[in-house]
C-alpha positions as CSV (number, residue, x, y, z in Angstrom):
1,M,0.0,0.0,0.0
2,S,1.4,3.4,-0.9
3,D,2.1,5.9,1.8
4,K,1.5,8.7,-0.6
5,K,-1.3,10.9,0.8
6,Q,-3.8,11.7,-1.9
7,P,-6.3,14.4,-1.4
8,V,-10.0,13.5,-1.8
9,P,-11.9,16.1,-3.8
10,A,-14.9,17.6,-2.1
11,R,-18.3,16.9,-3.6
12,T,-19.5,19.7,-5.9
13,S,-23.1,19.3,-4.6
14,P,-23.0,17.6,-1.2
15,A,-25.9,15.4,-0.5
16,P,-27.8,16.2,2.7
17,V,-27.1,13.9,5.6
18,K,-30.0,11.6,6.3
19,P,-30.4,10.6,9.9
20,Q,-29.9,6.9,10.4
21,S,-30.6,6.9,14.1
22,N,-32.8,8.8,16.5
23,A,-31.6,12.1,18.0
24,G,-31.5,10.6,21.5
25,E,-29.0,8.0,20.6
26,I,-26.7,10.4,18.9
27,D,-27.0,12.9,21.8
28,A,-26.0,10.1,24.1
29,F,-23.0,9.3,22.0
30,I,-21.9,12.9,21.9
31,R,-22.1,13.1,25.7
32,Q,-20.0,10.0,26.1
33,A,-17.5,11.0,23.4
34,R,-16.8,14.4,25.1
35,T,-15.8,12.7,28.3
36,L,-12.7,11.3,26.6
37,A,-10.9,14.5,26.9
38,A,-10.9,14.1,30.7
39,S,-10.6,10.3,30.8
40,A,-7.8,9.4,28.4
41,T,-4.2,9.6,29.7
42,G,-0.8,9.1,28.0
43,S,-0.4,9.2,24.2
44,G,-0.8,6.8,21.4
45,R,-1.4,6.2,17.7
46,L,-4.5,4.6,16.3
47,I,-5.5,3.7,12.7
48,L,-9.2,4.0,11.9
49,A,-9.9,1.9,8.8
50,L,-13.2,2.0,6.9
51,D,-14.8,-0.1,4.2
52,A,-16.2,2.5,1.8
53,T,-17.6,0.1,-0.8
54,M,-21.1,0.6,-2.0
55,S,-22.8,-1.8,0.5
56,R,-21.9,0.6,3.3
57,Q,-23.8,3.6,1.8
58,P,-27.0,3.2,3.9
59,T,-25.2,3.7,7.2
60,W,-22.2,5.8,6.0
61,D,-23.6,9.1,7.2
62,L,-24.2,7.8,10.7
63,A,-20.8,6.2,10.8
64,C,-19.2,9.5,9.9
65,T,-21.2,11.3,12.7
66,L,-20.2,8.8,15.3
67,Q,-16.6,8.4,14.5
68,G,-16.1,12.1,13.8
69,Q,-17.5,13.2,17.1
70,M,-15.5,10.7,19.1
71,F,-12.2,11.5,17.5
72,D,-12.9,15.2,17.7
73,A,-13.1,14.9,21.4
74,V,-9.9,12.8,21.6
75,G,-8.1,15.2,19.4
76,K,-8.9,18.1,21.6
77,A,-7.3,16.3,24.5
78,G,-4.1,16.0,22.5
79,T,-3.5,12.5,23.6
80,L,-4.2,10.4,20.5
81,S,-3.0,10.6,16.9
82,V,-5.4,9.1,14.4
83,Q,-4.9,8.0,10.8
84,L,-7.8,7.4,8.5
85,V,-7.5,4.5,6.0
86,Y,-10.3,3.5,3.6
87,F,-10.8,1.5,0.5
88,R,-13.4,1.6,-2.3
89,G,-13.8,1.2,-6.0
90,L,-11.4,-0.7,-8.2
91,G,-8.3,-1.1,-6.0
92,E,-8.5,2.3,-4.4
93,C,-7.0,2.3,-0.9
94,R,-5.9,5.6,0.7
95,S,-4.5,6.8,4.0
96,S,-4.3,10.2,5.7
97,A,-1.4,11.5,7.8
98,F,-1.6,10.8,11.5
99,V,-3.3,13.8,13.1
100,S,-4.1,14.8,16.7
101,D,-6.3,17.7,15.7
102,T,-9.1,15.7,14.0
103,N,-11.1,18.6,12.4
104,A,-9.3,17.9,9.1
105,L,-9.8,14.2,9.5
106,K,-13.5,14.6,10.2
107,Q,-13.9,16.8,7.1
108,L,-12.2,14.2,5.0
109,M,-14.5,11.5,6.2
110,T,-17.6,13.5,5.4
111,R,-16.4,14.0,1.8
112,I,-15.8,10.3,1.1
113,E,-18.4,8.7,-1.2
114,C,-18.9,5.0,-1.2
115,R,-18.1,3.3,-4.5
116,S,-18.7,-0.3,-5.8
117,G,-15.7,-2.6,-5.4
118,H,-14.3,-5.6,-3.5
119,T,-12.9,-5.6,0.0
120,Q,-9.2,-4.8,0.5
121,I,-8.7,-5.8,4.1
122,G,-5.4,-7.4,3.4
123,K,-4.0,-4.0,2.2
124,V,-5.3,-2.4,5.5
125,L,-3.5,-5.0,7.6
126,T,-0.3,-4.7,5.6
127,H,-0.4,-1.0,5.9
128,A,-0.8,-1.2,9.7
129,L,2.3,-3.5,9.8
130,K,4.3,-1.0,7.8
131,Q,3.2,1.9,9.9
132,T,4.0,0.2,13.2
133,A,7.4,-0.8,11.9
134,A,8.1,2.9,11.4
135,A,6.6,4.1,14.7
136,K,4.5,2.2,17.2
137,V,0.8,1.9,16.4
138,N,-1.3,1.1,19.5
139,A,-4.5,-0.2,17.9
140,L,-6.3,-0.6,14.6
141,V,-10.0,-0.1,14.4
142,Y,-11.7,-1.7,11.4
143,I,-15.4,-1.1,10.4
144,G,-16.9,-3.1,7.6
145,D,-19.6,-5.5,6.6
146,A,-18.1,-8.0,4.1
147,M,-15.0,-10.0,3.4
148,E,-14.1,-11.2,-0.1
149,E,-10.5,-12.2,0.3
150,N,-8.5,-15.3,1.3
151,I,-9.0,-15.8,5.0
152,D,-5.6,-17.5,5.4
153,D,-3.8,-14.5,4.0
154,L,-5.7,-12.2,6.4
155,A,-5.0,-14.5,9.3
156,E,-1.3,-14.4,8.6
157,K,-1.2,-10.7,8.6
158,A,-3.4,-10.5,11.7
159,G,-1.1,-12.8,13.5
160,S,1.9,-10.6,12.6
161,L,0.0,-7.6,14.0
162,G,-0.6,-9.5,17.2
163,L,3.2,-10.3,17.5
164,H,3.9,-6.6,17.0
165,G,1.4,-5.6,19.7
166,V,-1.2,-4.0,17.4
167,P,-4.6,-5.4,18.4
168,V,-7.3,-5.1,15.7
169,F,-10.8,-4.0,17.0
170,V,-13.3,-5.1,14.4
171,F,-16.8,-3.6,14.3
172,Q,-19.0,-5.7,11.9
173,E,-22.0,-4.0,10.3
174,G,-24.6,-6.6,9.4
175,Y,-24.8,-10.3,9.8
176,D,-22.7,-11.8,7.0
177,S,-21.6,-15.2,8.4
178,G,-18.5,-15.5,6.3
179,A,-17.4,-12.0,7.2
180,E,-18.1,-12.7,10.9
181,K,-15.9,-15.8,10.8
182,A,-13.0,-13.9,9.2
183,F,-13.4,-10.8,11.4
184,K,-13.4,-12.9,14.6
185,E,-10.3,-14.7,13.5
186,I,-8.6,-11.4,12.7
187,A,-9.5,-10.1,16.2
188,R,-8.4,-13.3,17.9
189,L,-5.0,-13.6,16.1
190,S,-4.2,-9.9,16.6
191,K,-5.2,-10.1,20.3
192,G,-8.0,-7.6,19.7
193,A,-11.8,-7.9,19.9
194,W,-14.8,-8.3,17.6
195,F,-18.1,-6.4,18.1
196,R,-21.3,-5.9,16.1
197,F,-21.7,-2.4,14.6
198,D,-25.4,-1.8,15.2
199,R,-26.8,1.6,14.0
200,R,-29.8,1.0,16.3
201,A,-27.6,1.2,19.3
202,A,-25.4,4.3,18.7
203,A,-24.7,4.9,22.4
204,T,-23.4,1.3,22.9
205,L,-21.2,1.7,19.9
206,A,-19.9,5.0,21.2
207,G,-19.0,3.5,24.5
208,L,-17.0,0.7,22.8
209,L,-15.2,3.1,20.5
210,S,-14.4,5.2,23.5
211,A,-12.9,2.2,25.3
212,V,-10.7,1.6,22.3
213,A,-9.4,5.2,22.4
214,V,-8.7,4.9,26.1
215,Y,-6.8,1.6,25.5
216,A,-4.8,3.1,22.7
217,T,-3.6,6.0,24.9
218,G,-3.1,4.1,28.2
219,G,-3.5,0.3,27.7
220,L,-5.3,-2.0,30.1
221,K,-4.3,0.1,33.1
222,A,-6.2,3.0,31.7
223,L,-9.3,0.9,31.0
224,E,-9.2,-0.5,34.5
225,A,-8.8,2.9,36.0
226,R,-11.8,4.3,34.2
227,G,-13.8,1.2,35.0
228,R,-17.0,1.9,32.9
229,P,-19.1,-1.1,31.7
230,E,-17.8,-0.8,28.2
231,D,-14.2,-0.7,29.6
232,R,-14.9,-3.9,31.6
233,L,-16.3,-5.5,28.5
234,M,-13.3,-4.5,26.4
235,I,-11.0,-5.9,29.1
236,E,-12.9,-9.2,29.1
237,H,-12.4,-9.5,25.3
238,L,-8.8,-8.5,25.4
239,R,-8.1,-11.2,28.0
240,G,-9.8,-13.8,26.0
241,G,-13.2,-13.9,27.8
242,G,-15.3,-12.4,25.0
243,K,-17.3,-14.5,22.6
């Protein structure tokens, strides 16, 4: 995967954001996200990787809202550097720079349009390996709904990430059984965790993403110190007790 940062052109006529969840859920997410500035300690680097193929379009706007709000809050605390990686179309896979002020990252996310194409999860994992070889990456978050690649190849890369101390936190949208099998294996081999991405439970998703951010900045000790239900759930998964 190329490290060259390629700008994404803004839409000439941006489509209006269509709400995918009720206002109460999103408000609850925002309240939780803003607590990160006071909760996270230390510093870390996190890669946020997104499947931007056409099947993700129905929930893309909600995903951008949730992820953008959370990483905005983390960025203001100055404790976490985030890199956006996404793939779509015919072999297109791009990455941003690592940033701690996530306004630019949020703006980039809202300009991305989903395009038809196959998954490129292998490129994402290879990219994470290359990045952590240059400077330590504390966690990789991957959000997607499908897997169209060789599971053995993905497993090998996931195992390498585990050996390098880069857990993959996989959030699966939908119920594709083949994708679920692959995603759970990626999480297991990398010593990360798998969760369901459910747009009907925005607050729950927010809490789990919040726990990943806290882990990336302070490890298990930071999760234990904060001690919220989502932190305890994340600890359970990281110690092998999650399903």
